Every structure is written in structure tokens, then in C-alpha cells.
N, C-alpha and C positions, 0 to 999 in steps of 0.2 A: 450366548455371551461371546462378544468378540475379543479374541486374544491376540496379543502382540506376537509377532515371530521372534525366535531366539536370535540375539545379537550381542555383541560385546560393546561395552561402554568404556571409552578412555576419557580422562579428565585433565588436560594439560592445564598448567599455570601461567603459561605466558602466550602471547600471540604467535611467536616464532614456533612454539611446539605446537600449537593448533594447526599451522601451515604444514608442518612435518607430519602430524597425524593425519592430515587429509590426503596425504600421497598414498595412503593404504587403499588398496582396490576396494571399491563400494562404500568408502567412507562417507558420512554425511553429517552435518552440524545438527546439534539439538542445543537450543538456548533454553526457553521457557517450556518447549515441549507441547505448546497447547495446539499446534497445528500438526506437526510431523508425527506425533504419537497416534492420534486418532487416524490420520492416514495410513499408517502402517497397520493399525488393526483392520483397516479395510482392505489390506494388501495393495495399497496404492505406492508406488515408488519404493517397493522393497528393495534394499541394497542388493545389487547383483555382484557376485565375487566368485573366484574360483572355488572349486569344491573344497579344497584343502584349507581355505580361510574363512572364519566367520565374518559376517557383515559387521561394520564398525559405526557406531554413533560417537561423534566427537562432542563431548559436553563443554560448554563455556562457562560453566558455573563457578570455576575457580579462578578465572581470567580477571582479576581485579582491575586490569587496565583498561577494561571495556566498559567500566562503570563510571559515572560522575556527569555532571552538566556544568559547564565552565563558561564564563563571559570573557571572550578574548577581544578586548577593546582594540589592541593594536592591529589584529587582523580583521577586525570589524565583523566579528561572526560570534554566534553562539555554538559551542561545541558540545555535542550530546553523543556520549558513549554509546555504542551499539548494545550494551548490556543493560542500559537503563530500562527500568520496567515501564510499562505503559502508565501505571498509577504514579509513579515517580515522575513521568514526563508531564502528565496532566495537571499535577498538583504543584509543579515547581514555580515559584514565584517569579522568577525571569521569563519563563515561558508564558505564563498567564499574563504578564504586563506586556511584553514585547510581541508575543506571537499568539494571541488569543485563539486563532483558528486551530493551531497545532495543539493547544491545550483541550479544545473541543474535540478534535478528532481523537486524540488519544483517549480521552474520556468517554467517548462514545463506542469503544471496542467492547463488544461482548458484554462480560458482567465483572463485578469487582474481583472475585476469585481469579478469573482469567487475566485481568489487567494486572493483578499482583504478580503473576508468573510470566506472562507474555512480555517479551522485550521489543524495543523499537527496532533493533536489528533484525529479529525475526519478522516483524511486521513488515518491513520493507522488502523482505525476501519472501513473503507469503507466497506459497504455491497457487496457481490459478485454479480455478474451480468451475465446475459444470454440472448441471442437473443430471447429466448422463454418466457422470465420472464418480462424483462425491456420494457413493452408494456402497453397500456391501459387495463383496465379490460374489455371493450368490445371485444378488440383484442384477449385477452386471452380466453374469452368465446367462440369466433368464432374458435379458435384453436381446441376446443373440451374438455374445461373444465380444462384448466390450466395445471399444472405439479407439480413435487415433491415440488418446492418452493413456488408455489402459491396454487391454489385452488384444484389441482388434484393429481393423484398418478402415474403419467406417466412421464418418462424421455424421452424428444423428441431428446436428444443428443445422449445418448446411449440406444437404444431400450432395454427395459427388465432390464434396469439398477436399482439398488435399492438404490444408493447414489446419491445425487445431485453433479454435476460436474460444477456448475456455477463458473466464473472465478474471481479471485482476480485481479482488474484493478488499484490498487493504484500505482502511479508513485512512491512514495517514499519508500514503503515497501521493494522492491528488494534492494535498495541503502542501507537503514539502516542495512539489513541483511548482505550485503557485507562488511560493516564497523563495524560489530560485536556489534551493539547497543543493548541496553537493555531497557526494557520498565517498568515503574513503575505504578503499579495499587493500588488503595485504595478502600477498600470495608468494609463491616461488620466485617470481620475477620482480619482487620488491612492492613497494607502496605506491598506489596511484590514487589520484582524486578525480572525479568527473561529476559534471552536472547530473543530478539524479535523473532528470528528464531523459537523458541519453542512457541511462542504465537499463531502460525497458525496450522490448521490441514486441512486434506483433506475431508472436510465435507461443501458443499456449503450451508447448511441450517444453521449451526453454525460454522463458520470458525475460530473462535478464541477461545482460552482458557480462556477467561475472565469468572470470576465467577459471580454468580447472585448478582446484586447490585454493582458491581465494576465501577470505572470510572478511566480512564487513565489520569495520572497526569503529567508525565514527560518522556522525551526520554533522555538517557545518551549515548553518542557516545565517545568511547575511543579515546584519542589523539594519533596521529601517533608517533610511537618510532623510525622511520628512514624515509629514502626517500620513497616517494609512488606516484603513478600516479593512478587516478581514473577517471571514465567517466560513464555517463548515456546517453543511447540513446534509442529512442522508435519510433516505426513506427505506424502512424495513417493516416487515409484518408486525413485529414485536418491538418494543422500546429497549429491550436489552436481548442479549444473547445472539441474535441474529446478525448475519453479515448484511451489508447494505445490499439493496437491490438496485438503486441509483444513488450516486453521492456527487456533491458539487463543492468545491472549494472556490471561494471568491477572495480577491485581493484588489482594493481600490486605493491607488496612490493619489493623495489629494494635494492641492495647492495650499499655499500658506494660509489661506483663509479657513483651512479645514473643512470645507463645504463643497468645493469645486473639484471635480474629478480630473486628474492629470493624466492618469493611465489605469487600465484595468486589465487583470489576468483571471481567467476563470479556467478551471479545470474540473472536467467530469469524469467520473469514475464508473466501473461496473458495466462498461460497453465490450470491451474486448480484452486482450492480454496486457494492454497498456492503457493508461489514462489518455483522454484527449484534451489537449489545450484549444480552447476556441480561438478562432482567428476573426478578423472584420469586425473589430470592436472599436475603431478608432473614432467613430462618430460619437461614442459616449463621452470622450474627452471634451472637456469645456462645459459640460452640463453640471448642474448640481446634484449632489447624490441624492437629495430629497425629491427631485423631480420624478414624479410618477413615470416619465418617459424612459428613465434609465432602467428602471427594473423590468418595463415592458420590452425594451430593445434587446437587453441582455438575455432575458427569458426566451424571446423568440429566436435569438441567434443560436442559444443552446438547443432549442427544439429543432432548428433547421439542419444544425451541424451534427447532431448525435442520433444515431440510428441503433438503439440496442437489438442484440440478437436473442434468440430463444435459448440462451446458455444458462440462465439462473431462472428460478421460479417467477411466475407471473408473466403474462403475455407481454411480449415486446413492445407492442403499440400502446398499451397501458403504462408500461414504464418509461416510454418516451414522452408521453403526456406528463407523468410526474416530474421529469427533469424540468420541463417549463414551469410547473406549478411551484416545485421546491425552490428553483432558482429565484423566481419572483418573491416568494415568502422570505427568503433570505436577505434579499436585497431591501425589502420593505422593512425587515427587522433591523438592518444596520442603519437605514435612514432614521428609523424612529429612535434608536438609541443615541444617534449622534445629536438629534434634536434635544 
């Protein structure tokens, strides 16, 4: 049986009190608990603290200000509280109507019980994962003393590597990046907003640009200004429970005829510690979405620009092939539904 370490739990009722509680040594946030609690059972990221103080988990369960989804027509955004559950996000009528790919990605996470507990704020701050890390403490000891992300100083994915390459496996982050969303952070220095694409960095040990003592309070997604087609697709071994092994978020902005591509943005996940936004897709503009060449060009670009590592199950070369296959399938599905 895997047991949780002993810790103290505090449950503030306001964002300001959360920020204050996070100033305690070793304090960490718990929202739905679907990621942090299993990690603590595996002795991953166990709060560090002076001997005279117990480790602290700061629960967001009583912070009502973090809940709710609101359409802000004046600002031209959909505002999503960080405490909104993934089930609520997936089933919300405004999300389904205006951002179908976000509804898809939220609904693709794990299983219904987990989506009922897990929050969008927790999902965008999901810790990176690696096949050599997300194991029991006993397993990691048998491996030879852990790795860069746990108890050791060796990378088993990139021998001789000095940077952790654990993968960001969030379903929703690639979609939010494709939709040009921003993330709102509250901390000791006040409130700040930044593009969610800039929130992540290529460091498996500290993969976000969150400042010490900050908490995510809101996601803001710009409303579409014209015709658009979006889609999210992922490949995993099982159709529920599993983290994605590769994922692709697609956004096609269309001309007034709702058939011709004006611009395209494609974001691929589960490569390294941050998703990858594809470049060199300008040649797709001006073509019909239903043109088979569009699916082929984008899928080939995804294959050429994305090189998975051996950081999650299944061989990297096979996962790379799946990126091309699933990108093509997603675009073909979009074209078929548009017709």
C-alpha cells in the first residue's frame, strides 16, 4: 500500500489568504488533488521544510472566487476560473459553442470521477511526467538512485544530459495555446497576466514561469473574430484514464466563405516540458480546408518538426509516426464535419 506522508492542510477562503499561506516554507497548492496526491504517495516532490515545521498543503476548495465561467463581451474573452472542474468546463454551453477543442480536451482527461475533481487551474499547472520518475520510491531506488527529477543526478532519457526532459502531459495546455489564451497569476507582487504560451519553459524540474508564492486564478480565452474550426486529438493506449502519449491541438481561421483557410495554428504536446507550436505553415493559407493537400501538408510539418523523446511509454519513433497519423485524421474529420 502506498501511504501519504504526514502534512498539514490549510483551507483559506480568499485568494489573498492563499497567497499568504503560500509564504510558509514548503507550502504547496492542492486543488482537486488528482495529481499531487498520487505524486506524494510516490514520494515525489514531498514538501521540504525546517524540522520544526510540518509540510503544508494549501487547499483551494473554499475559494469561491476561483469558480465560474463568464462571457466578457466588453473585453472580448471568455473568463474561466481556475477552480472550474474539467467536467464543468467540458460541458459548459459557451465552451462547447465557441471553443469546441477546449471542450474536447477537458472531456478527454482521465475518467469522469477524475474530471469531477480535477480543475483547469490544476491541469495547466500539471507536473511534468517521465517513465523513469512516476514510479514508486522502491522502483526508483532499484533503478540506481533516481534521476535529475527525483533523488539522483542522472538523466536516463538523454544519457549525459544536464537538463530534465520530463514531458508536459496536460490535455488542455496545447489547446489553450492554440487559442491564444492568457493566464492570470496572483502572488506577493500582485496580479499579472501573460500569454499562456509564455508560461512554460523547457525545464522538466521547473516547467512554468510561476513566481514563488503565486496561484493561478483565471484563464482568459479570446473570442473568435471570424469563422474558425478547431479540434483536439490525442493518442493513448486506452480510451480513458491514460495520459496522452502524443496530442495535437488544431485551429483553422477561415475566410468569410467558411471554407478557405486564412491562418492555421497547430500545437503538439507530450514532447518535452512545454508544448511545441508548429512553424512554416504559411503555405496552407488560401487553400480550402477540404483540400486533401491541407491535411497532408500540416501532418508532414508536424512529423518534421516534432521529435519525441523516450520520456513516456512507447518508442519515440512510433510516437512520432502517430503525430503525423493523428494530425491528418483530425484535419480530415474537421473537413468532413464542415461539409
